[in-house]
C-alpha positions as CSV (number, residue, x, y, z in Angstrom):
1,X,-41.1,-86.8,-64.2
2,X,-43.2,-89.9,-63.4
3,X,-41.6,-93.1,-62.4
4,X,-42.5,-95.7,-65.2
5,X,-42.5,-98.5,-62.7
6,X,-45.5,-97.1,-60.9
7,X,-48.9,-97.7,-62.3
8,X,-51.6,-95.2,-62.0
9,X,-54.8,-96.5,-60.5
10,X,-57.7,-96.4,-63.0
11,X,-61.0,-95.3,-61.7
12,X,-64.0,-97.4,-62.2
13,X,-65.0,-101.0,-61.5
14,X,-62.4,-103.7,-61.2
15,X,-61.6,-105.8,-64.3
16,X,-63.3,-108.9,-63.0
17,X,-66.7,-107.0,-63.0
18,X,-66.4,-106.6,-66.8
19,X,-65.7,-110.3,-67.3
20,X,-68.6,-111.3,-65.0
21,X,-70.8,-109.1,-67.3
22,X,-69.4,-110.8,-70.3
23,X,-70.3,-114.2,-68.9
24,X,-73.9,-113.1,-68.3
25,X,-74.0,-111.7,-71.9
26,X,-72.8,-115.1,-73.3
27,X,-75.4,-116.9,-71.2
28,X,-78.1,-114.5,-72.4
29,X,-77.3,-114.6,-76.1
30,X,-77.0,-118.4,-76.1
31,X,-80.2,-118.8,-74.0
32,X,-82.2,-116.4,-76.2
33,X,-81.1,-118.1,-79.4
34,X,-81.9,-121.6,-78.0
35,X,-85.3,-120.4,-76.8
36,X,-86.1,-118.8,-80.1
37,X,-85.0,-122.1,-81.9
38,X,-87.2,-124.1,-79.6
39,X,-90.2,-121.7,-80.3
40,X,-89.7,-121.9,-84.1
41,X,-89.4,-125.7,-83.8
42,X,-92.6,-125.9,-81.8
43,X,-94.4,-124.0,-84.6
44,X,-92.9,-126.2,-87.3
45,X,-94.2,-129.6,-88.4
46,X,-90.8,-131.2,-88.7
47,X,-89.9,-134.1,-86.3
48,X,-86.1,-133.5,-86.4
49,X,-85.2,-130.4,-84.4
50,X,-83.5,-128.5,-87.3
51,X,-84.5,-125.0,-86.1
52,X,-83.5,-125.7,-82.5
53,X,-80.0,-126.9,-83.5
54,X,-79.6,-124.1,-86.1
55,X,-80.4,-121.3,-83.7
56,X,-78.5,-122.9,-80.9
57,X,-75.3,-123.1,-82.9
58,X,-75.8,-119.6,-84.5
59,X,-76.3,-118.0,-81.1
60,X,-73.3,-119.8,-79.7
61,X,-71.2,-118.5,-82.6
62,X,-72.5,-115.0,-82.2
63,X,-71.8,-115.1,-78.4
64,X,-68.2,-116.2,-78.9
65,X,-67.8,-113.6,-81.6
66,X,-69.0,-110.9,-79.2
67,X,-66.5,-112.3,-76.6
68,X,-63.7,-112.1,-79.1
69,X,-64.5,-108.5,-80.0
70,X,-64.6,-107.6,-76.3
71,X,-61.2,-109.2,-75.7
72,X,-59.7,-107.5,-78.7
73,X,-60.8,-104.1,-77.3
74,X,-58.9,-104.9,-74.1
75,X,-55.5,-105.2,-75.8
């Protein structure tokens, strides 16, 4: 019978590698959304940067939602 106090070593990359990947994913999603908002805003004739702000906030919300889902899978 196995001793419950000993933990089996899991094979694969260490846990910090996954979280480094998540940080790059956050950076990529927010950066892509902000760039897309800037591109739409440059094609628009409005002076106030509505599209830039909208896509920046939407991409930030999406990135944090993806982070929340990833952390829920880890439980």
